[in-house]
C-alpha positions as a Markdown table, in Angstrom:
| # | Residue | x | y | z |
|---|---|---|---|---|
| 1 | Met | 0.0 | 0.0 | 0.0 |
| 2 | Ser | 1.4 | 3.4 | -0.9 |
| 3 | Asp | 1.4 | 6.5 | 1.3 |
| 4 | Gln | -1.4 | 9.0 | 0.8 |
| 5 | Val | -0.9 | 12.5 | -0.4 |
| 6 | Glu | -3.5 | 15.1 | -1.4 |
| 7 | Thr | -2.4 | 17.6 | -4.0 |
| 8 | Tyr | -3.6 | 20.7 | -5.9 |
| 9 | Ala | -3.6 | 20.0 | -9.6 |
| 10 | Gly | -3.6 | 23.2 | -11.6 |
| 11 | His | -1.9 | 23.3 | -15.0 |
| 12 | Arg | 0.0 | 20.2 | -14.0 |
| 13 | Leu | -0.8 | 17.0 | -12.2 |
| 14 | His | 0.3 | 17.1 | -8.5 |
| 15 | Glu | 1.4 | 20.7 | -8.8 |
| 16 | Lys | 1.4 | 21.3 | -5.1 |
| 17 | Pro | 1.0 | 18.9 | -2.1 |
| 18 | Leu | -1.6 | 20.1 | 0.4 |
| 19 | Arg | -1.6 | 17.3 | 3.0 |
| 20 | Phe | -0.3 | 13.8 | 3.5 |
| 21 | Gln | -0.5 | 10.8 | 5.8 |
| 22 | Ser | 2.6 | 9.7 | 7.8 |
| 23 | Arg | 2.3 | 6.7 | 10.2 |
| 24 | Gly | -1.5 | 7.0 | 10.1 |
| 25 | Val | -1.6 | 10.7 | 11.0 |
| 26 | Trp | -2.6 | 13.4 | 8.5 |
| 27 | His | -0.4 | 16.5 | 8.3 |
| 28 | Thr | -1.0 | 19.8 | 6.5 |
| 29 | Val | 1.7 | 21.2 | 4.3 |
| 30 | Val | 2.7 | 24.6 | 5.7 |
| 31 | Gln | 5.3 | 25.3 | 3.1 |
| 32 | Val | 6.8 | 23.7 | 0.0 |
| 33 | Leu | 10.6 | 24.1 | 0.6 |
| 34 | Ser | 11.7 | 22.7 | -2.8 |
| 35 | Arg | 10.5 | 20.7 | -5.7 |
| 36 | Trp | 12.4 | 18.7 | -8.3 |
| 37 | Gln | 12.0 | 16.0 | -10.9 |
| 38 | Glu | 13.9 | 12.8 | -11.2 |
| 39 | Pro | 13.5 | 10.3 | -14.0 |
| 40 | Gly | 9.9 | 8.9 | -13.5 |
| 41 | Ala | 9.3 | 10.9 | -10.3 |
| 42 | Leu | 8.1 | 14.2 | -8.9 |
| 43 | Cys | 9.6 | 15.1 | -5.6 |
| 44 | Phe | 8.8 | 17.7 | -2.9 |
| 45 | Lys | 10.5 | 18.7 | 0.3 |
| 46 | Val | 7.9 | 20.2 | 2.6 |
| 47 | Leu | 7.4 | 21.6 | 6.1 |
| 48 | Ala | 4.5 | 20.1 | 7.9 |
| 49 | Asp | 2.2 | 21.4 | 10.6 |
| 50 | Asn | 4.1 | 19.4 | 13.2 |
| 51 | Gly | 7.3 | 21.3 | 12.4 |
| 52 | Gln | 9.0 | 18.4 | 10.7 |
| 53 | Arg | 10.4 | 18.3 | 7.2 |
| 54 | Tyr | 9.3 | 15.5 | 4.9 |
| 55 | Thr | 10.2 | 14.3 | 1.4 |
| 56 | Leu | 7.2 | 13.4 | -0.8 |
| 57 | Glu | 8.0 | 11.4 | -3.9 |
| 58 | Tyr | 5.4 | 10.5 | -6.6 |
| 59 | Asn | 6.3 | 7.5 | -8.8 |
| 60 | Gln | 4.7 | 8.3 | -12.1 |
| 61 | Glu | 5.0 | 4.7 | -13.5 |
| 62 | Lys | 3.5 | 3.1 | -10.4 |
| 63 | Asp | 1.1 | 6.0 | -9.7 |
| 64 | Asn | 1.9 | 6.0 | -6.0 |
| 65 | Trp | 3.5 | 8.2 | -3.3 |
| 66 | Lys | 6.3 | 7.6 | -0.9 |
| 67 | Val | 6.5 | 9.8 | 2.3 |
| 68 | Gly | 9.6 | 10.0 | 4.5 |
| 69 | Leu | 11.2 | 12.3 | 7.0 |
| 70 | Ala | 13.7 | 14.6 | 5.4 |
| 71 | Asn | 17.3 | 14.6 | 6.6 |
| 72 | Pro | 17.7 | 18.0 | 8.2 |
| 73 | Ala | 21.4 | 18.1 | 7.1 |
| 74 | Gln | 20.5 | 17.2 | 3.5 |
| 75 | Ala | 20.9 | 20.1 | 1.0 |
| 76 | Ile | 17.7 | 21.3 | -0.6 |
| 77 | Pro | 17.9 | 20.7 | -4.3 |
């Protein structure tokens, strides 16, 4: 089962993440810190309402999301 992410879709699919589920708890995205594309994936680094930074990765081929805690020492792409 993939993680759950709700997004705003304007001109593009999954243009901006709005909220996501991590360990069974829903979090609101307070700020999108960065966004980038990798082959076959859309990626976002976000600040959540609990003060934590998360990485949200959408796999275009599998049509699913992966949510993980971002490494605070990791550079923002």
